[in-house]
Residue frames relative to the residue before (quaternion, step in Angstrom):
aa qw qx qy qz dx dy dz
M 1.0000 0.0000 0.0000 0.0000 0.00 0.00 0.00
T 0.2197 -0.7479 0.6140 0.1241 3.55 -1.08 0.80
T 0.0998 -0.7965 0.5947 0.0443 3.57 -0.94 0.86
F 0.0602 -0.7759 0.6276 0.0206 3.53 -1.24 0.59
C 0.1504 0.7563 -0.6332 0.0672 3.55 -1.14 0.72
T 0.3766 -0.6734 0.5744 0.2733 3.53 -1.26 0.38
F 0.3795 -0.6934 0.5670 0.2315 3.55 -1.17 0.70
A 0.7503 -0.1121 0.1096 0.6423 3.55 1.18 -0.77
S 0.0061 0.8041 -0.5939 0.0273 3.56 -1.10 0.61
G 0.5760 0.5751 -0.4260 0.3950 3.56 -0.64 1.10
S 0.7543 -0.4163 0.2749 0.4268 3.53 -1.33 -0.03
T 0.6962 0.4687 -0.2805 0.4658 3.60 1.18 -0.41
G 0.8095 -0.1881 0.1058 0.5460 3.60 1.19 -0.06
N 0.0773 -0.8067 0.5858 -0.0098 3.52 -1.05 0.86
A 0.2233 0.7323 -0.6266 0.1457 3.54 -1.06 0.85
A 0.0134 0.7889 -0.6132 0.0380 3.57 -1.12 0.72
L 0.2219 -0.7752 0.5805 0.1135 3.55 -1.23 0.45
L 0.0796 -0.7442 0.6616 0.0461 3.51 -1.03 0.95
A 0.0323 -0.8030 0.5947 -0.0215 3.57 -0.84 1.00
C 0.0666 0.7618 -0.6395 0.0799 3.54 -0.95 0.98
G 0.8004 -0.1102 0.0302 0.5884 3.56 -0.19 1.23
E 0.7999 -0.2336 0.2024 0.5143 3.55 -0.81 -1.05
T 0.5762 0.5584 -0.3880 0.4535 3.59 1.26 0.02
R 0.0530 0.7965 -0.5943 0.0973 3.55 -0.63 1.18
L 0.0673 -0.8236 0.5617 -0.0399 3.53 -0.50 1.27
L 0.2105 -0.7429 0.6244 0.1183 3.54 -0.81 1.07
I 0.1855 -0.7750 0.5970 0.0924 3.57 -0.84 1.00
D 0.8368 -0.0373 -0.0654 0.5424 3.54 -0.51 1.32
M 0.1107 -0.7706 0.6253 0.0538 3.53 -1.30 0.52
G 0.1651 0.8302 -0.5063 0.1650 3.52 0.66 1.19
I 0.6242 0.4386 -0.3504 0.5433 3.55 1.28 0.50
S 0.6888 -0.5066 0.3086 0.4168 3.58 -1.19 0.38
C 0.6292 -0.5261 0.4207 0.3877 3.53 -1.26 0.50
R 0.6350 0.5346 -0.3341 0.4464 3.58 0.94 -0.84
R 0.6862 0.4787 -0.2946 0.4617 3.56 0.87 -0.89
V 0.5937 0.5466 -0.3607 0.4676 3.59 1.07 -0.68
C 0.6897 0.4847 -0.2815 0.4585 3.57 0.85 -1.01
Q 0.6469 0.5152 -0.3212 0.4614 3.58 0.99 -0.78
T 0.6739 0.4852 -0.3045 0.4666 3.58 0.94 -0.82
L 0.6101 0.5285 -0.3477 0.4771 3.57 1.04 -0.72
A 0.6500 0.5274 -0.3184 0.4449 3.59 0.93 -0.90
S 0.6332 0.5314 -0.3353 0.4520 3.59 1.04 -0.73
L 0.6936 0.4133 -0.2556 0.5318 3.58 1.30 -0.37
S 0.4946 -0.6754 0.3998 0.3733 3.57 1.35 0.29
L 0.5476 0.5686 -0.4105 0.4565 3.55 1.08 0.84
K 0.1847 -0.7462 0.6231 0.1447 3.53 -1.33 0.27
P 0.6992 -0.4832 0.2967 0.4355 3.63 -1.14 0.38
E 0.6277 0.5548 -0.3385 0.4286 3.57 1.03 -0.73
D 0.6169 0.5533 -0.3424 0.4428 3.60 1.23 -0.32
L 0.5585 0.6140 -0.3950 0.3938 3.60 1.22 -0.28
T 0.4065 -0.7067 0.5334 0.2256 3.55 -1.02 0.89
A 0.7700 -0.1611 0.1510 0.5987 3.56 0.99 -0.88
V 0.2976 -0.6811 0.6267 0.2339 3.51 -1.40 0.24
L 0.1846 -0.7727 0.6014 0.0851 3.57 -0.75 1.09
I 0.1420 -0.7995 0.5817 0.0475 3.57 -0.78 1.05
T 0.3833 -0.7370 0.5114 0.2200 3.57 -0.74 1.05
H 0.7507 -0.2231 0.1802 0.5952 3.58 1.00 -0.87
E 0.6489 -0.6196 0.3360 0.2867 3.54 -1.30 0.37
H 0.4044 0.7080 -0.5037 0.2852 3.66 1.11 0.13
S 0.6486 -0.6024 0.3075 0.3491 3.54 -1.03 0.89
D 0.6650 0.5080 -0.3244 0.4410 3.60 1.02 -0.64
H 0.6888 0.4125 -0.2860 0.5230 3.56 1.32 0.22
I 0.7837 0.2765 -0.1589 0.5330 3.63 1.22 -0.23
K 0.2694 0.8297 -0.4695 0.1362 3.59 1.28 0.10
G 0.7739 0.3721 -0.1938 0.4744 3.60 0.90 -0.86
L 0.4587 0.7477 -0.4124 0.2461 3.55 1.28 -0.20
A 0.6485 0.5428 -0.3396 0.4118 3.61 0.88 -0.86
V 0.6888 0.4478 -0.2836 0.4946 3.58 0.89 -0.89
Y 0.6368 0.5528 -0.3330 0.4220 3.58 0.92 -0.91
T 0.7359 0.4481 -0.2533 0.4400 3.59 0.78 -0.99
K 0.5582 0.5593 -0.4047 0.4602 3.58 1.25 -0.03
K 0.7362 0.4154 -0.2040 0.4939 3.55 1.22 -0.56
Y 0.8142 0.1966 -0.0458 0.5444 3.56 1.02 -0.83
A 0.3566 -0.7678 0.5073 0.1611 3.56 -1.06 0.81
T 0.2132 0.7942 -0.5377 0.1862 3.58 1.02 0.74
P 0.4767 -0.6647 0.4815 0.3148 3.65 -0.84 0.85
I 0.2583 -0.7528 0.5917 0.1284 3.55 -1.09 0.83
I 0.1396 -0.8031 0.5782 0.0338 3.57 -0.58 1.20
C 0.2530 0.7390 -0.5942 0.1918 3.57 -0.87 0.98
T 0.6329 -0.5091 0.4015 0.4232 3.56 -1.27 0.09
P 0.6562 -0.5065 0.3660 0.4231 3.62 -1.19 0.33
G 0.6493 0.5208 -0.3287 0.4463 3.60 0.97 -0.77
T 0.6582 0.4760 -0.3017 0.4992 3.56 1.01 -0.77
A 0.6114 0.5575 -0.3494 0.4397 3.60 1.01 -0.76
R 0.6400 0.5160 -0.3311 0.4631 3.59 0.96 -0.80
Q 0.6646 0.4980 -0.3076 0.4644 3.57 0.91 -0.87
L 0.6567 0.5024 -0.3151 0.4659 3.60 0.94 -0.82
S 0.6336 0.5374 -0.3283 0.4494 3.57 1.01 -0.78
Y 0.6395 0.5206 -0.3195 0.4668 3.58 1.03 -0.78
R 0.7472 0.4608 -0.2150 0.4280 3.54 0.93 -0.98
T 0.8086 0.2382 -0.0777 0.5323 3.59 1.02 -0.77
A 0.3364 -0.7583 0.5272 0.1842 3.55 -0.46 1.20
G 0.8249 0.2642 -0.1937 0.4607 3.56 -1.08 0.78
L 0.5033 0.6858 -0.4103 0.3287 3.57 1.25 0.05
D 0.5170 0.7109 -0.3973 0.2636 3.58 1.11 -0.69
P 0.6699 0.5099 -0.3477 0.4128 3.68 0.78 -0.78
L 0.6961 0.4701 -0.2756 0.4674 3.59 1.17 -0.47
L 0.5689 0.6261 -0.3803 0.3738 3.59 1.20 -0.39
R 0.0514 -0.7701 0.6359 0.0011 3.54 -1.00 0.94
P 0.1359 -0.8328 0.5301 0.0836 3.61 0.30 1.20
A 0.0318 -0.7658 0.6423 -0.0035 3.53 -1.13 0.80
A 0.4554 -0.7184 0.4601 0.2546 3.56 -0.84 0.97
L 0.6085 -0.5085 0.4547 0.4055 3.52 -1.27 0.43
W 0.7987 0.2284 -0.2559 0.4945 3.55 -1.05 0.98
D 0.4594 0.6299 -0.4802 0.4020 3.59 1.23 0.17
T 0.2367 -0.7279 0.6211 0.1684 3.54 -1.30 0.46
L 0.1698 -0.7845 0.5927 0.0666 3.57 -0.72 1.12
R 0.1718 -0.8134 0.5534 0.0505 3.57 -1.01 0.83
W 0.0279 0.7289 -0.6836 0.0264 3.48 -1.14 0.91
P 0.6958 -0.4509 0.3135 0.4629 3.62 -1.17 0.23
G 0.8526 0.1117 -0.1149 0.4974 3.56 -0.66 1.16
V 0.7758 0.3098 -0.1412 0.5312 3.60 1.20 -0.30
T 0.0191 -0.7388 0.6713 0.0553 3.55 -1.16 0.72
V 0.1471 -0.7799 0.6057 0.0567 3.55 -1.12 0.76
D 0.1728 -0.7533 0.6286 0.0868 3.55 -0.88 1.04
L 0.2673 -0.7359 0.5996 0.1659 3.57 -0.97 0.89
L 0.0714 -0.8214 0.5651 -0.0289 3.55 -0.61 1.19
P 0.5185 -0.6676 0.4300 0.3171 3.62 -1.00 0.71
T 0.1120 -0.7327 0.6651 0.0913 3.51 -1.27 0.64
S 0.4209 -0.6916 0.5286 0.2554 3.57 -1.29 0.19
H 0.2955 0.7513 -0.5171 0.2843 3.56 -0.03 1.33
D 0.5055 -0.6617 0.4615 0.3059 3.57 -1.14 0.60
A 0.4232 0.6534 -0.4882 0.3945 3.52 0.56 1.28
G 0.7446 -0.4300 0.2697 0.4336 3.56 -1.31 0.17
E 0.7303 -0.2652 0.2144 0.5919 3.59 0.87 -0.97
S 0.0714 -0.8612 0.5031 0.0137 3.53 0.44 1.26
A 0.1509 -0.8024 0.5758 0.0417 3.54 -1.20 0.59
A 0.2608 -0.6701 0.6640 0.2050 3.47 -1.42 0.41
F 0.3014 -0.7553 0.5555 0.1737 3.57 -1.23 0.36
H 0.1276 -0.7476 0.6495 0.0552 3.52 -0.94 1.02
I 0.0866 -0.8407 0.5333 -0.0347 3.54 -0.35 1.31
T 0.1075 -0.7971 0.5938 0.0207 3.54 -0.80 1.08
T 0.0043 -0.7759 0.6300 -0.0316 3.55 -0.94 0.98
P 0.6589 -0.4866 0.3619 0.4451 3.63 -1.18 0.14
D 0.6945 0.4898 -0.2619 0.4573 3.58 1.21 -0.47
G 0.7550 -0.3033 0.2154 0.5400 3.58 1.21 -0.20
R 0.5226 -0.6443 0.4781 0.2885 3.53 -1.38 0.02
V 0.1489 -0.7498 0.6385 0.0887 3.54 -1.21 0.70
G 0.1380 -0.7668 0.6218 0.0802 3.55 -0.94 0.93
Y 0.0844 -0.7899 0.6072 0.0155 3.58 -0.75 1.08
L 0.1237 0.8229 -0.5222 0.1866 3.54 -0.15 1.36
T 0.2478 0.7483 -0.5771 0.2136 3.57 -0.27 1.29
D 0.8061 0.3133 -0.2075 0.4571 3.54 -1.37 0.10
T 0.5290 0.5747 -0.4474 0.4357 3.50 0.55 1.25
G 0.4495 -0.7020 0.4818 0.2703 3.57 -0.89 0.90
Y 0.7482 -0.0540 0.0167 0.6611 3.52 1.24 -0.62
I 0.4862 -0.6584 0.4846 0.3087 3.57 -1.23 0.27
P 0.3901 -0.7247 0.5116 0.2469 3.62 -0.49 1.11
E 0.6290 -0.6081 0.3321 0.3527 3.56 -0.97 0.92
K 0.7091 0.4523 -0.2846 0.4599 3.61 0.80 -0.93
T 0.5978 0.5341 -0.3583 0.4784 3.58 1.14 -0.56
A 0.6383 0.5270 -0.3200 0.4609 3.56 0.97 -0.86
Q 0.6508 0.5315 -0.3222 0.4361 3.57 0.89 -0.91
R 0.6852 0.4790 -0.2888 0.4666 3.59 0.94 -0.86
M 0.7008 0.4922 -0.2711 0.4396 3.58 0.98 -0.82
L 0.5489 0.6552 -0.4017 0.3287 3.60 1.05 -0.71
G 0.8377 0.2266 -0.1771 0.4643 3.52 -0.98 0.92
A 0.3431 0.7252 -0.5228 0.2883 3.61 1.21 0.20
D 0.5599 -0.6297 0.4102 0.3490 3.58 -0.92 0.86
L 0.7556 0.1088 -0.0654 0.6426 3.57 1.08 -0.81
L 0.0942 -0.7891 0.6066 0.0227 3.57 -0.70 1.11
V 0.1231 -0.7571 0.6403 0.0399 3.55 -0.67 1.20
L 0.0218 0.8608 -0.4914 0.1307 3.53 -0.13 1.37
E 0.4617 -0.6732 0.5050 0.2803 3.55 -0.89 0.94
S 0.0567 0.7293 -0.6805 0.0434 3.53 -1.10 0.89
N 0.0654 -0.9066 0.4154 0.0356 3.49 0.79 1.17
H 0.8509 -0.0263 0.0884 0.5171 3.57 0.67 -1.03
D 0.3999 -0.6254 0.6119 0.2729 3.46 -1.41 0.39
E 0.4926 -0.7064 0.4163 0.2917 3.58 -0.66 1.07
D 0.6604 0.4999 -0.3238 0.4573 3.60 0.93 -0.80
M 0.6460 0.5083 -0.3273 0.4661 3.58 0.94 -0.80
L 0.6378 0.5344 -0.3296 0.4462 3.57 0.98 -0.83
W 0.7616 0.4066 -0.2294 0.4495 3.58 0.64 -1.09
N 0.6954 0.4223 -0.2791 0.5101 3.59 1.19 -0.36
G 0.5537 0.6510 -0.3665 0.3677 3.55 1.30 -0.05
R 0.6983 -0.5338 0.3315 0.3430 3.53 -1.38 0.03
Y 0.4673 0.6836 -0.4574 0.3242 3.62 1.20 -0.11
P 0.5167 -0.6091 0.4842 0.3572 3.61 -1.10 0.53
Y 0.6973 -0.5156 0.2981 0.3988 3.53 -1.20 0.61
H 0.6849 0.5045 -0.3239 0.4142 3.61 0.78 -0.92
I 0.6269 0.5081 -0.3431 0.4807 3.59 1.12 -0.55
K 0.6288 0.5252 -0.3332 0.4667 3.60 0.98 -0.81
A 0.6691 0.5007 -0.3015 0.4591 3.57 0.92 -0.93
R 0.6350 0.5266 -0.3273 0.4607 3.58 1.02 -0.76
I 0.6696 0.4991 -0.3054 0.4575 3.61 0.86 -0.91
Q 0.7294 0.4401 -0.2344 0.4684 3.56 0.89 -0.96
G 0.5995 0.6246 -0.3488 0.3588 3.59 1.16 -0.49
E 0.7163 -0.4724 0.3220 0.4001 3.54 -1.37 0.14
L 0.7082 0.3901 -0.2609 0.5275 3.60 1.24 -0.25
G 0.5564 0.6432 -0.3610 0.3825 3.57 1.27 0.32
H 0.7130 -0.4161 0.3578 0.4364 3.53 -0.73 -1.16
L 0.5338 -0.6421 0.4598 0.3022 3.53 -1.17 0.66
N 0.3116 -0.7599 0.5409 0.1815 3.57 -0.84 0.96
N 0.7258 -0.4611 0.2954 0.4164 3.55 -1.30 0.29
R 0.6773 0.5064 -0.3125 0.4326 3.58 0.88 -0.88
D 0.6668 0.4769 -0.3072 0.4833 3.59 0.97 -0.80
A 0.6081 0.5331 -0.3478 0.4744 3.58 1.07 -0.68
A 0.6412 0.5386 -0.3235 0.4406 3.57 0.96 -0.85
R 0.6548 0.5149 -0.3184 0.4525 3.57 0.92 -0.88
F 0.6988 0.4593 -0.2880 0.4667 3.57 0.85 -0.91
A 0.6196 0.5408 -0.3472 0.4506 3.60 0.99 -0.76
A 0.6507 0.5155 -0.3205 0.4562 3.58 0.94 -0.84
A 0.6593 0.4944 -0.3113 0.4732 3.59 0.96 -0.84
S 0.6695 0.5025 -0.3064 0.4532 3.58 0.97 -0.81
V 0.6250 0.5222 -0.3356 0.4733 3.59 1.04 -0.73
Q 0.6415 0.5156 -0.3233 0.4671 3.58 0.98 -0.78
A 0.6907 0.4597 -0.2669 0.4903 3.58 1.19 -0.60
G 0.7382 -0.4574 0.2214 0.4436 3.59 1.24 0.10
T 0.4248 0.7068 -0.4758 0.3059 3.61 1.21 0.00
R 0.3054 -0.7723 0.5368 0.1487 3.55 -0.94 0.95
D 0.8105 0.1106 -0.0217 0.5748 3.59 0.89 -0.94
V 0.1302 -0.7696 0.6228 0.0534 3.55 -1.04 0.89
L 0.0646 -0.7799 0.6226 0.0053 3.54 -0.81 1.07
L 0.2578 -0.7763 0.5591 0.1355 3.58 -0.47 1.21
A 0.0969 -0.8344 0.5414 -0.0342 3.54 -0.78 1.10
H 0.8238 0.2711 -0.2012 0.4554 3.51 -1.42 0.24
L 0.1955 0.7838 -0.5587 0.1880 3.59 0.90 0.91
S 0.4275 -0.6836 0.5320 0.2587 3.56 -0.98 0.85
Q 0.3940 -0.7072 0.5336 0.2447 3.56 -0.95 0.86
E 0.6752 0.4965 -0.2785 0.4690 3.57 1.21 -0.51
N 0.8325 0.2375 -0.0567 0.4974 3.57 0.90 -0.95
N 0.7430 0.2781 -0.2087 0.5719 3.57 1.17 0.52
T 0.1356 -0.7317 0.6484 0.1607 3.52 -1.37 0.06
P 0.6160 -0.5365 0.4002 0.4154 3.61 -1.10 0.43
R 0.6505 0.5275 -0.3307 0.4350 3.58 0.93 -0.81
L 0.6474 0.5106 -0.3248 0.4632 3.60 0.92 -0.85
A 0.6693 0.4987 -0.3028 0.4600 3.57 0.87 -0.97
L 0.6876 0.4840 -0.2893 0.4575 3.58 0.84 -0.95
D 0.6475 0.5145 -0.3267 0.4576 3.58 0.98 -0.78
T 0.6724 0.5034 -0.3051 0.4487 3.58 0.88 -0.93
V 0.7017 0.4329 -0.2712 0.4966 3.59 0.85 -0.93
G 0.6309 0.5556 -0.3346 0.4258 3.58 0.98 -0.80
Q 0.6321 0.5291 -0.3350 0.4564 3.59 1.01 -0.76
A 0.6588 0.5056 -0.3116 0.4619 3.58 1.03 -0.77
L 0.7036 0.4504 -0.2580 0.4852 3.57 1.15 -0.60
A 0.4748 0.7284 -0.4170 0.2646 3.57 1.24 -0.37
G 0.7169 0.4590 -0.2652 0.4529 3.57 1.02 -0.72
A 0.5747 0.6034 -0.3814 0.4002 3.58 1.24 -0.19
A 0.4103 -0.6597 0.5644 0.2790 3.55 -1.12 0.69
W 0.2639 0.7875 -0.4680 0.3021 3.51 0.28 1.35
D 0.1037 -0.8056 0.5811 0.0514 3.57 -0.88 0.90
G 0.3856 0.7308 -0.4724 0.3067 3.55 1.17 0.61
S 0.5191 -0.6284 0.4811 0.3228 3.56 -1.32 -0.32
L 0.1466 -0.7457 0.6448 0.0821 3.51 -1.27 0.64
S 0.0904 0.7970 -0.5869 0.1106 3.57 -0.69 1.11
A 0.3175 -0.6951 0.6018 0.2322 3.54 -1.37 0.22
A 0.4398 -0.7011 0.4937 0.2671 3.58 -0.79 1.00
P 0.4638 -0.6805 0.4820 0.2990 3.61 -0.86 0.87
C 0.5474 -0.6285 0.4479 0.3235 3.53 -1.15 0.62
G 0.8610 0.2039 -0.0470 0.4635 3.55 0.60 -1.16
T 0.7242 0.3498 -0.2279 0.5488 3.58 1.26 0.06
M 0.6593 -0.4944 0.3831 0.4173 3.55 -1.31 0.11
S 0.4401 -0.6359 0.5608 0.2957 3.51 -1.26 0.51
R 0.6394 -0.4210 0.4233 0.4846 3.54 -1.29 -0.18
T 0.4510 -0.6541 0.5252 0.3050 3.57 -1.24 0.34
Y 0.2452 -0.7610 0.5884 0.1206 3.55 -0.79 1.09
C 0.1522 -0.7925 0.5876 0.0593 3.57 -0.89 0.94
L 0.1015 -0.7502 0.6519 0.0444 3.53 -0.87 1.03
E 0.1039 0.8177 -0.5536 0.1190 3.56 -0.69 1.01
R 0.0708 0.7827 -0.6128 0.0831 3.53 -0.54 1.23
T 0.7533 0.2160 -0.1326 0.6069 3.55 1.25 -0.50
P 0.6734 -0.5129 0.3209 0.4247 3.63 -1.11 0.40
C 0.7871 -0.1241 0.0830 0.5985 3.60 1.04 -0.66
C 0.5625 -0.5750 0.4566 0.3800 3.55 -1.27 0.26
E 0.3760 -0.7397 0.5162 0.2122 3.57 -1.03 0.80
């Protein structure tokens, strides 16, 4: 069985865990090291049980706990070369743990493969992760102004799609942010809005996706209800018996279970 849950999701911090047998991958560490360790403990795990930490990009809401964590634990850090350079600049002593992997590379651990796919974000070299296990596929796609065509093609139909639904356009443009911040968020190097998330979710469900988890919701320019309503309307016409949820900002999500075989090999 493969399991997935988010530890936190949103503008203030992001982290998630995929586990398949003895392979356990933490995706991003945008919350404190203490909180990562506490959440792992609630799952009867400890940092030494992690196989690797996958980093989407170097913005603080994705690496906040990394500096303290890497002083205590020697977990390999997987990211693109561009992100690795940024992390090296920001965190002294991190280089021995960095394991750069190029976009479109496929990484392999027992029972799990991970493809690094390009996203469109104002970072060094941001990535999405397409994860394949014996139990099904997980697509982890956040922090992108739009979804590049080849990334979309690979992600479509993932059994569990973790998809950014960052902002409602009306809330953003009527909100208190200065214009240049609004333009950055809405731009091609910013974040995916609810309507674009809805379109992609609908296409992915038609291709076979069972569960959709909306992620990285802005606390300032979105609400879970708005995101769920917008995406839900796009899915309403599909003959679909899956689930649609929004990842909580400050607490763990539900645990998603993918199971096609008795256990991961």
